[in-house]
C-alpha positions as CSV (number, residue, x, y, z in Angstrom):
1,X,23.5,-8.2,-7.2
2,X,20.1,-6.5,-7.1
3,X,19.3,-4.3,-4.1
4,X,16.2,-5.2,-2.2
5,X,14.3,-2.1,-3.6
6,X,15.2,-3.0,-7.2
7,X,14.2,-6.7,-6.8
8,X,11.0,-7.4,-8.9
9,X,9.6,-9.6,-6.2
10,X,10.2,-6.9,-3.6
11,X,8.4,-4.4,-5.8
12,X,5.5,-6.9,-6.3
13,X,5.2,-7.6,-2.6
14,X,5.2,-3.9,-1.8
15,X,2.5,-3.1,-4.4
16,X,0.4,-5.9,-2.9
17,X,0.9,-4.6,0.6
18,X,-0.2,-1.1,-0.5
19,X,-3.3,-2.5,-2.2
20,X,-4.0,-4.9,0.7
21,X,-4.1,-2.2,3.4
22,X,-6.2,0.1,1.2
23,X,-9.1,-2.4,1.1
24,X,-11.5,-3.6,3.8
25,X,-13.1,-6.7,2.3
26,X,-10.5,-9.5,2.3
27,X,-8.3,-11.1,4.9
28,X,-5.5,-13.4,3.7
29,X,-4.6,-15.9,6.3
30,X,-1.3,-17.8,6.0
31,X,-1.6,-21.1,4.1
32,X,-5.3,-20.7,3.6
33,X,-7.4,-19.1,0.9
34,X,-8.4,-15.4,1.3
35,X,-11.8,-14.8,2.9
36,X,-14.2,-11.9,3.5
37,X,-13.6,-10.2,6.8
38,X,-17.3,-10.3,7.5
39,X,-17.1,-14.1,7.7
40,X,-14.4,-14.1,10.4
41,X,-15.6,-14.6,14.0
42,X,-14.9,-11.7,16.4
43,X,-12.0,-13.5,18.2
44,X,-10.2,-14.2,14.9
45,X,-10.6,-10.6,13.8
46,X,-9.3,-9.3,17.1
47,X,-6.3,-11.7,16.9
48,X,-5.7,-10.7,13.3
49,X,-5.7,-7.0,14.4
50,X,-3.2,-7.7,17.2
51,X,-1.0,-9.6,14.7
52,X,-1.0,-6.6,12.4
53,X,0.0,-4.3,15.3
54,X,2.9,-6.5,16.2
55,X,4.2,-6.4,12.6
56,X,3.2,-2.7,12.0
57,X,6.8,-1.5,11.4
58,X,7.4,-4.1,8.8
59,X,4.1,-3.5,7.0
60,X,4.7,0.3,7.2
61,X,8.0,-0.1,5.3
62,X,6.4,-2.3,2.6
63,X,3.4,0.0,2.3
64,X,5.7,3.1,1.9
65,X,7.6,1.4,-1.0
66,X,4.3,0.2,-2.5
67,X,2.9,3.7,-2.3
68,X,6.0,5.1,-4.1
69,X,5.7,2.3,-6.8
70,X,2.0,3.0,-7.2
71,X,2.5,6.8,-7.5
72,X,5.3,6.4,-10.1
73,X,3.5,3.9,-12.3
74,X,2.1,5.3,-15.6
75,X,-1.6,5.9,-15.3
76,X,-2.5,5.9,-19.0
77,X,-0.5,4.9,-22.0
78,X,-1.7,6.1,-25.4
79,X,0.1,6.3,-28.7
80,X,0.7,10.0,-29.4
81,X,3.0,9.5,-32.4
82,X,5.5,7.4,-34.3
83,X,9.2,7.7,-34.8
84,X,10.7,5.4,-37.5
85,X,7.8,3.0,-37.2
86,X,8.0,2.8,-33.4
87,X,5.0,4.0,-31.4
88,X,5.6,6.9,-29.0
89,X,3.5,6.6,-25.9
90,X,2.2,9.4,-23.8
91,X,0.8,9.5,-20.3
92,X,2.6,9.6,-17.1
93,X,2.6,8.7,-13.5
94,X,0.5,10.2,-10.7
95,X,3.7,12.0,-9.6
96,X,4.3,13.5,-13.1
97,X,0.7,14.5,-13.2
98,X,1.2,16.5,-10.0
99,X,4.4,18.2,-11.2
100,X,2.8,21.6,-11.0
101,X,2.3,21.0,-7.3
102,X,5.4,18.9,-6.8
103,X,6.8,20.9,-3.8
104,X,3.4,20.8,-2.0
105,X,2.9,17.1,-2.9
106,X,6.4,16.1,-2.0
107,X,6.2,17.9,1.3
108,X,2.9,16.3,2.3
109,X,4.1,12.8,1.2
110,X,7.3,13.2,3.2
111,X,5.3,14.3,6.3
112,X,2.9,11.3,5.9
113,X,5.8,8.9,5.6
114,X,7.5,10.4,8.6
115,X,4.3,10.1,10.6
116,X,3.8,6.5,9.6
117,X,7.4,5.6,10.4
118,X,7.4,7.4,13.8
119,X,4.3,5.4,15.0
120,X,3.6,2.4,12.8
121,X,0.9,1.1,15.2
122,X,-1.0,4.3,15.1
123,X,-0.7,4.3,11.3
124,X,-1.9,0.7,10.9
125,X,-4.9,1.4,13.0
126,X,-6.0,4.0,10.4
127,X,-5.9,1.5,7.5
128,X,-9.1,0.3,5.9
129,X,-8.2,-3.3,6.5
130,X,-7.5,-2.8,10.2
131,X,-10.7,-0.8,10.7
132,X,-12.7,-3.5,9.0
133,X,-11.1,-6.1,11.3
134,X,-11.9,-4.2,14.5
135,X,-15.3,-3.0,13.6
136,X,-17.5,-4.0,16.6
137,X,-14.7,-6.0,18.2
138,X,-12.8,-5.3,21.4
139,X,-9.0,-5.6,20.8
140,X,-6.9,-5.9,23.9
141,X,-3.5,-4.2,23.6
């Protein structure tokens, strides 16, 4: 039985969550097509922001896994040679590209994850999507 973190659907959902919160243009309402945030009325945007806050811990967990998946995905693949007729690809992930600074990078990433997990609502309020939703809108807590 596959664990949740090794499930391809889980990985896909986490990658999408990571990308979703790192953009400010599109809101994806349930059972409706995505739309640009600028076309949402202020009450809907405020409601969407409150909805994100109520689910912040869940989204923080998916975002964290998505970040890890994104950082460990190869950036570039190029054929650098051949062994017995099989192409040998080069290139590595963002994490491997940062190996020279691995202790510093790992320490910062651990700190950022700990901060997000400690206060998911504060974290979600810093995301590009949330900030786009609340721009010029009063959101009651």
